[in-house]
C-alpha positions in Angstrom: -4.5 21.2 10.2 -5.5 17.7 10.8 -8.9 16.9 9.1 -11.8 16.2 11.5 -12.8 13.2 9.3 -9.8 11.3 10.5 -11.4 10.5 13.8 -13.6 8.0 11.9 -10.6 5.9 10.8 -8.3 5.8 13.8 -8.8 2.1 14.4 -9.3 1.1 10.8 -7.6 -1.6 8.9 -4.1 -0.6 7.7 -1.5 -2.6 5.8 -1.5 -6.2 7.1 -3.8 -5.5 10.1 -4.8 -2.9 12.6 -4.7 0.9 12.5 -2.6 3.8 13.8 -3.0 5.0 17.3 -3.9 8.7 17.9 -1.2 11.1 18.8 -0.8 12.9 22.1 -1.3 16.7 22.0 1.2 17.0 24.8 4.0 15.8 22.6 5.9 18.1 20.4 6.3 17.7 16.7 9.5 18.1 14.8 11.8 16.6 12.2 12.3 12.9 12.0 15.7 11.4 11.7 16.5 7.7 11.4 20.1 7.0 12.5 20.0 3.1 12.5 18.9 0.8 9.7 16.3 -1.7 11.0 18.1 -4.4 9.0 21.7 -4.0 7.8 21.5 -2.9 4.2 24.2 -5.5 3.3 21.8 -8.2 4.6 18.9 -7.1 2.4 18.1 -8.8 -0.9 16.0 -5.9 -2.1 13.4 -3.3 -1.1 9.9 -2.9 -2.6 8.9 0.7 -2.2 5.4 2.1 -1.5 2.6 1.2 -3.9 2.9 -2.6 -4.4 -0.5 -4.2 -5.2 -1.3 -7.8 -4.3 -5.1 -8.4 -4.3 -7.2 -9.1 -2.5 -5.4 -8.4 0.7 -3.6 -5.4 -0.9 -5.8 -4.4 -3.9 -5.0 -0.8 -3.4 -1.3 0.5 -3.5 0.3 -0.4 -0.2 1.2 2.3 2.3 4.4 0.5 3.4 7.7 -0.7 1.9 8.9 -4.3 2.0 12.4 -5.1 3.2 13.2 -8.5 1.7 16.0 -10.4 3.4 15.4 -14.1 2.9 13.1 -14.7 0.0 13.4 -18.3 -1.4 16.2 -18.9 1.2 14.8 -22.0 2.9 15.0 -22.2 6.7 16.8 -19.3 8.4 17.0 -17.9 11.9 14.7 -14.9 12.6 16.4 -11.6 11.6 16.8 -9.0 14.4 15.0 -5.7 13.8 16.5 -2.5 15.2 14.7 0.7 16.1 15.7 3.4 13.6 14.9 6.1 16.2 13.7 6.5 19.7 10.0 6.7 20.6 7.2 5.0 22.5 5.3 1.9 21.5 1.8 3.3 21.0 -0.1 0.3 19.6 0.2 -3.3 18.5 -2.1 -5.4 16.4 -1.9 -9.2 16.5 -1.1 -11.3 13.4 -0.4 -15.0 12.9 2.3 -17.2 14.5 3.1 -14.7 17.3 3.7 -11.8 14.8 2.4 -8.3 15.4 2.2 -5.0 13.7 3.8 -2.4 16.0 3.6 1.4 16.0 6.4 3.5 17.5 5.4 7.1 18.0 8.3 9.5 17.8 6.4 12.7 18.4 2.9 14.1 17.7 3.7 14.3 14.0 5.6 11.2 13.2 5.0 7.5 13.8 6.8 4.6 12.2 5.6 1.0 12.2 6.8 -2.5 11.4 4.6 -5.4 10.2 5.2 -9.1 10.6 7.5 -8.7 13.5 7.9 -10.8 16.7 8.4 -8.3 19.5 11.3 -8.6 21.9 9.9 -10.2 25.2 9.0 -7.5 27.7 8.1 -4.8 25.1 4.5 -3.7 25.1 2.4 -0.6 24.6 4.0 2.2 26.6 7.5 0.8 26.4 10.2 3.4 25.7 12.3 2.7 22.6 15.9 3.9 21.9 17.5 4.1 18.5 19.4 0.9 17.9 17.4 -1.2 20.3 16.4 -4.7 19.1 12.6 -4.3 19.1 12.0 -7.7 17.7 12.7 -10.1 14.9 11.5 -10.8 11.3 10.8 -14.5 11.0 9.4 -14.3 7.4 11.0 -13.3 4.1 10.3 -9.6 4.5 9.7 -6.9 7.0 6.9 -4.3 6.4 8.1 -0.8 7.2 6.7 2.7 6.8 6.2 6.2 8.4 3.2 8.3 9.0 3.4 12.1 9.0 0.2 13.7 10.2 1.2 17.0 8.7 1.2 15.5 5.2 -2.1 13.7 4.3 -2.4 12.0 0.9 -4.8 13.8 -1.4 -7.3 10.9 -1.8 -10.6 11.9 -3.3 -12.5 10.4 -0.4 -10.1 10.5 2.5 -12.6 8.9 5.0 -12.2 5.6 3.3 -8.6 5.2 4.4 -7.0 4.2 7.7 -4.5 6.7 9.2 -1.5 4.5 8.1 -2.6 5.1 4.4 -4.0 8.6 4.7 -0.7 9.8 6.2 1.6 7.2 4.8 5.1 8.1 3.7 8.2 6.3 2.5 10.6 5.7 5.4 13.7 6.0 3.2 14.2 9.8 3.0 14.3 10.0 6.8 17.6 8.0 7.1 20.9 9.8 7.7 23.7 9.2 5.3 25.4 6.8 4.4 22.4 4.6 5.5 20.0 6.4 3.2 22.1 5.8 0.0 22.7 2.2 1.0 19.0 1.5 1.3 18.1 3.3 -1.9 20.6 1.1 -3.7 18.4 -1.9 -2.7 15.2 -0.5 -4.1 13.7 -2.3 -7.1 12.1 0.5 -9.1 12.9 2.1 -12.4 13.3 5.8 -12.8 14.1 8.6 -10.4 11.4 8.2 -7.8 12.6 5.4 -5.6 10.1 6.0 -2.8 7.1 4.7 -4.7 3.6 6.1 -4.7 0.4 5.4 -2.8 -2.2 7.7 -4.3 -3.1 7.7 -8.0 -6.5 9.5 -7.6 -7.1 12.1 -10.2 -10.5 13.7 -9.9 -12.9 13.3 -12.8 -10.8 10.5 -14.3 -10.5 6.7 -14.2 -7.1 6.9 -12.5 -6.9 5.8 -8.8 -8.9 3.8 -6.3 -12.6 2.7 -6.6 -14.9 1.0 -4.2 -18.0 -1.2 -4.6 -21.1 0.9 -4.0 -22.2 -1.5 -1.1 -18.9 -1.2 0.7 -19.2 1.0 3.8 -17.6 4.4 3.3 -15.9 4.5 6.6 -12.7 2.5 7.0 -13.6 2.2 10.7 -16.4 -0.2 9.9 -14.0 -2.8 8.4 -11.5 -3.3 11.3 -9.4 -6.4 10.7 -11.3 -7.4 7.5 -8.9 -7.9 4.7 -11.7 -9.2 2.5 -12.8 -5.7 1.8 -10.1 -5.8 -0.9 -12.5 -8.1 -2.9 -14.7 -5.0 -3.4 -11.9 -2.6 -4.4 -10.3 -1.6 -7.8 -7.2 0.4 -8.5 -6.1 1.9 -11.8 -2.5 2.7 -11.1 1.1 2.0 -12.0 3.5 -0.9 -11.5 5.6 -0.5 -8.4 8.8 -1.6 -10.2 8.0 -0.2 -13.7 6.0 3.0 -13.2 5.7 3.4 -17.0 3.4 0.4 -17.1 -0.2 0.8 -16.2 -1.8 -1.7 -13.9 -5.4 -2.8 -13.1 -5.6 -4.2 -9.6 -8.8 -6.2 -9.1 -10.0 -7.7 -5.8 -13.0 -9.6 -7.1 -15.0 -10.3 -10.3 -13.5 -13.8 -10.5 -10.3 -12.1 -11.7 -8.4 -11.3 -8.5 -5.0 -10.1 -9.3 -2.9 -7.3 -10.8 -3.1 -7.1 -14.5 -1.2 -5.3 -17.3 -2.8 -3.5 -20.2 -1.3 -3.1 -23.7 1.4 -0.3 -24.0 -0.8 1.6 -26.4 -3.9 1.5 -24.2 -5.5 4.8 -23.2 -3.9 6.4 -20.1 -6.2 6.0 -17.1 -5.9 9.7 -16.4 -7.3 10.5 -19.9 -10.5 8.6 -19.3 -13.3 10.9 -18.3 -17.1 10.9 -18.4 -16.9 12.2 -21.9 -14.9 9.2 -23.0 -17.9 6.9 -22.9 -17.4 3.1 -22.8 -13.8 2.0 -22.8 -12.5 -1.5 -23.0 -9.0 -2.6 -21.7 -7.5 -6.0 -22.4 -6.2 -7.5 -19.1 -2.8 -9.1 -19.6 -0.7 -11.2 -17.4 2.2 -9.1 -16.2 5.0 -11.4 -17.3 7.9 -12.7 -15.3 9.3 -10.4 -12.5 12.0 -8.2 -14.0 11.1 -9.2 -17.5 9.3 -7.6 -20.5 5.6 -6.9 -20.3 3.3 -9.8 -20.7 1.1 -10.4 -23.7 -1.1 -13.3 -22.7 -4.7 -12.2 -22.1 -6.8 -13.0 -19.1 -9.9 -11.1 -20.2 -11.3 -7.7 -20.6 -12.5 -4.9 -18.3 -15.2 -2.6 -19.6 -15.5 0.8 -17.9 -17.5 3.9 -18.1 -17.4 7.0 -15.9 -21.0 7.8 -15.3 -19.8 11.0 -13.6 -16.8 12.1 -11.5 -17.8 9.8 -8.6 -19.4 6.7 -10.2 -17.8 4.1 -12.4 -19.7 1.4 -14.3 -17.5 -1.7 -14.6 -17.6 -5.3 -15.8 -14.9 -7.9 -16.2 -15.3 -10.4 -19.1 -13.1 -13.5 -18.7 -12.1 -14.4 -22.2 -8.5 -15.0 -23.5 -9.4 -14.2 -27.1 -12.0 -11.4 -27.4 -10.7 -7.9 -28.0 -13.9 -6.0 -27.2 -17.1 -6.3 -25.3 -20.0 -4.2 -24.0 -21.9 -4.1 -20.7 -24.3 -6.8 -19.7 -26.7 -7.3 -16.8 -23.5 -8.3 -14.8 -22.2 -4.7 -14.8 -21.9 -3.1 -11.4 -21.2 0.4 -10.0 -18.1 1.4 -8.1 -17.7 4.7 -6.3 -14.8 7.0 -5.2 
């Protein structure tokens, strides 16, 4: 059953702007099948699955995949984007330079969406879409793409903080028919067997997962279109490409970025209120595709006051190995 709290976040910020539109109870739900790749797999450079973190716009693990097609390619003509299945355009949200985020509702259960797309002239909210139709073009280096499934909410500790796109976010890759599915998975940059990525690292009673400044409104609906909320978010998660590497994603504190920690640092999921004060060294991640970084940015000092409250302070120092709390410490909440 769909949680009643979701009504608070229907128009909340999601991904790179906007929020999902509500479903129509008159439509039937059913399986989702993608029969057309939005971009020819042979034309893709690589795919970044769910869970990428890029503060402060994306301090928390992202609810969409990135289909890269022209990174570092200079000038190129916009890439046509095809509809993977039929549906109805249920909402659009404006971006920059004529780009929009567009939601295409397949049925009352499933919606898929593209971000950073220029819609085909004539298409608008209410337009009927057929599989294989050119719905627009991708003028940038990558296309945002994901699916929402309203029968499968993510188990966040405080669901009301999240827009529908995140609360119900799913990887789009499993929905493709073969041989498209295998061709797309072959483009995914992620180690290990889980090539779909992960949005939610929340583990109750531990440090692992997402945290929010205590003065940040609890309802995502109060921050429509405001990407700067990421400056008041923290995530203790895993690297999208190397899930064996822990990452601290910081939106503010003068240390905006995604940072590594030493390989022998305590697992975020092992830090509980009983752990007391814990200090992590914040390390530069290293070159993409390379070994873990070792150069230090600073320290992050954390203490779980209880299951819902985190005391935290960032100390910018490239040399120190330990620190305690000062008057600059603040409280973050689940």
